[in-house]
C-alpha positions as CSV (number, residue, x, y, z in Angstrom):
1,X,62.2,-29.1,45.8
2,X,64.0,-27.8,42.8
3,X,65.7,-30.8,41.3
4,X,66.6,-34.4,42.0
5,X,69.9,-35.2,40.2
6,X,70.7,-38.8,39.3
7,X,73.8,-39.8,41.2
8,X,74.3,-43.0,39.2
9,X,76.5,-41.6,36.4
10,X,78.9,-40.0,39.0
11,X,78.9,-43.2,41.1
12,X,79.7,-45.4,38.0
13,X,82.5,-43.0,37.0
14,X,84.0,-43.2,40.5
15,X,83.9,-47.0,40.3
16,X,85.7,-47.0,36.9
17,X,88.3,-44.6,38.3
18,X,88.9,-46.7,41.4
19,X,89.4,-49.7,39.1
20,X,92.2,-47.8,37.3
21,X,94.1,-46.9,40.5
22,X,97.4,-48.9,40.9
23,X,98.6,-50.0,44.3
24,X,101.8,-48.0,44.0
25,X,99.7,-44.8,43.5
26,X,98.0,-45.1,46.9
27,X,100.9,-43.3,48.6
28,X,101.1,-40.5,46.0
29,X,99.8,-37.0,46.3
30,X,96.3,-35.7,45.4
31,X,95.0,-32.2,44.6
32,X,93.8,-32.2,48.3
33,X,96.9,-30.8,50.1
34,X,98.6,-33.2,52.5
35,X,96.2,-36.1,51.4
36,X,97.5,-39.2,49.8
37,X,95.4,-41.1,47.3
38,X,94.9,-43.9,49.8
39,X,93.6,-41.5,52.4
40,X,91.3,-39.9,49.8
41,X,89.9,-43.3,48.9
42,X,89.4,-44.0,52.6
43,X,87.3,-40.8,52.7
44,X,85.3,-41.9,49.7
45,X,84.7,-45.2,51.4
46,X,83.3,-43.4,54.4
47,X,81.2,-40.8,52.6
48,X,79.5,-43.5,50.5
49,X,78.2,-45.0,53.7
50,X,77.4,-41.6,55.3
51,X,75.3,-40.4,52.4
52,X,73.5,-43.7,51.9
53,X,72.4,-43.5,55.5
54,X,71.5,-39.8,54.9
55,X,69.2,-40.8,52.0
56,X,67.5,-43.6,53.9
57,X,67.5,-41.5,57.1
58,X,68.6,-44.7,58.9
59,X,71.7,-44.1,61.0
60,X,74.1,-46.4,62.9
61,X,73.7,-46.5,66.7
62,X,75.5,-43.6,68.2
63,X,74.9,-41.4,65.2
64,X,77.4,-40.5,62.4
65,X,80.8,-38.9,62.3
66,X,82.6,-37.1,59.5
67,X,84.2,-39.7,57.2
68,X,87.9,-40.3,58.0
69,X,90.8,-39.3,55.7
70,X,93.3,-41.9,56.7
71,X,95.1,-44.4,54.4
72,X,95.8,-46.8,57.3
73,X,92.0,-47.2,57.7
74,X,91.4,-48.1,54.1
75,X,89.8,-51.6,54.2
76,X,91.8,-54.3,52.5
77,X,88.8,-55.2,50.3
78,X,88.2,-51.6,49.2
79,X,88.4,-52.5,45.5
80,X,85.2,-54.5,45.8
81,X,83.6,-52.9,48.9
82,X,83.6,-49.2,47.7
83,X,82.0,-50.0,44.3
84,X,79.2,-51.9,46.0
85,X,78.7,-49.0,48.3
86,X,78.6,-46.6,45.4
87,X,75.9,-48.7,43.8
88,X,73.9,-48.6,47.0
89,X,74.4,-44.8,47.3
90,X,73.1,-44.1,43.8
91,X,70.1,-46.4,44.4
92,X,69.3,-44.8,47.8
93,X,69.1,-41.3,46.2
94,X,66.7,-42.5,43.5
95,X,64.0,-42.4,46.1
96,X,62.1,-39.1,46.1
97,X,61.8,-39.5,49.9
98,X,65.6,-39.2,50.2
99,X,65.3,-35.5,49.1
100,X,62.5,-34.6,51.5
101,X,62.6,-33.5,55.1
102,X,65.7,-33.3,57.3
103,X,68.6,-35.8,57.6
104,X,72.1,-36.1,58.9
105,X,75.5,-36.6,57.3
106,X,78.8,-36.7,59.1
107,X,77.2,-35.6,62.3
108,X,75.6,-32.5,60.7
109,X,71.8,-32.0,60.4
110,X,70.8,-30.7,57.0
111,X,67.8,-30.8,54.6
112,X,67.6,-34.0,52.5
113,X,67.8,-31.9,49.3
114,X,71.1,-30.3,50.4
115,X,72.5,-33.7,51.5
116,X,71.8,-35.1,48.0
117,X,73.5,-32.2,46.4
118,X,76.5,-32.5,48.7
119,X,76.7,-36.2,47.9
120,X,76.7,-35.5,44.1
121,X,79.4,-32.8,44.6
122,X,81.5,-35.1,46.6
123,X,81.4,-37.8,43.9
124,X,82.1,-35.3,41.1
125,X,84.9,-33.4,42.8
126,X,86.6,-36.3,44.5
127,X,86.3,-38.2,41.1
128,X,88.3,-35.4,39.6
129,X,90.8,-35.6,42.5
130,X,91.3,-39.4,41.9
131,X,91.5,-39.0,38.2
132,X,94.3,-36.4,38.5
133,X,96.1,-38.3,41.2
134,X,96.1,-41.5,39.2
135,X,96.7,-40.0,35.7
136,X,93.3,-41.0,34.3
137,X,91.0,-39.1,32.0
138,X,87.9,-37.5,33.5
139,X,84.9,-37.4,31.2
140,X,81.9,-35.8,32.8
141,X,78.5,-34.6,31.5
142,X,77.7,-31.0,31.4
143,X,74.4,-31.6,33.4
144,X,76.4,-33.0,36.4
145,X,78.8,-30.0,36.4
146,X,75.9,-27.6,36.2
147,X,74.1,-29.4,39.0
148,X,77.2,-29.1,41.2
149,X,77.8,-25.5,40.3
150,X,74.2,-24.6,41.2
151,X,74.9,-25.9,44.7
152,X,78.6,-24.8,45.1
153,X,78.6,-21.3,43.6
154,X,76.0,-19.8,46.0
155,X,77.6,-21.5,49.0
156,X,81.0,-20.2,48.1
157,X,79.6,-16.7,47.4
158,X,78.0,-16.8,50.9
159,X,81.4,-17.7,52.4
160,X,83.0,-14.8,50.6
161,X,85.2,-17.3,48.7
162,X,86.9,-18.3,52.0
163,X,86.0,-22.0,51.8
164,X,83.5,-24.0,53.8
165,X,84.8,-25.9,56.8
166,X,84.4,-29.6,56.3
167,X,83.6,-29.2,52.6
168,X,86.3,-27.3,50.7
169,X,89.1,-24.7,51.0
170,X,89.2,-21.1,49.7
171,X,88.3,-20.6,46.1
172,X,91.1,-20.4,43.5
173,X,90.9,-17.7,40.8
174,X,90.4,-18.8,37.2
175,X,89.6,-16.8,34.1
176,X,86.0,-15.7,33.5
177,X,85.9,-17.9,30.3
178,X,87.3,-21.0,32.1
179,X,85.4,-24.3,31.3
180,X,82.6,-25.2,33.7
181,X,84.5,-28.1,35.2
182,X,87.5,-25.8,35.9
183,X,85.2,-23.3,37.5
184,X,83.7,-25.9,39.8
185,X,87.1,-27.3,40.7
186,X,88.5,-23.8,41.5
187,X,85.4,-23.0,43.6
188,X,86.2,-26.0,45.8
189,X,89.7,-24.7,46.5
190,X,91.6,-26.7,43.9
191,X,94.0,-25.7,41.1
192,X,92.4,-27.0,37.9
193,X,95.9,-27.4,36.3
194,X,97.1,-29.7,39.1
195,X,98.8,-32.9,38.0
196,X,100.4,-35.7,40.1
197,X,103.9,-35.3,38.7
198,X,103.9,-31.6,39.7
199,X,102.0,-32.5,42.9
């Protein structure tokens, strides 16, 4: 096992960003094409559960499905529910056992270490999506970006830059000297210069 990143800072940042989302913004666009902010938050709601189950290797009856992306399914109490689930997610991945052996997320079998890295990347990249969609600043530590790049860059290279089904779209070109966060965002198929008013 190479590393065990701490998901807590990314989870806390996501909680802070969700607190800054205004109700009228829920129908607005995000950097994820065709996905409203409400639909993206519904996805975050689902993935927090999926990756908490993945860490504990304790799944609901009938197995797991990929998290939905549907604003109509966003629970009415999401403003309290999702932050509680984010806390539980970060706590679950503090256990070294979470990173060992095989697990499952969204109906896919994968090594625990890979699941933890996917969870971290989902928090960081969707955090950026939500920040951009809601016009909030996005302050992230270099270590988190590097942790995500170490996972994302080889995966994208393996795909030939064509994207990875269920994770992200084809990579976007950025200059060689682009900041690390811009490189990460571009590798996941997003335009680092995206803003909501240009949606």
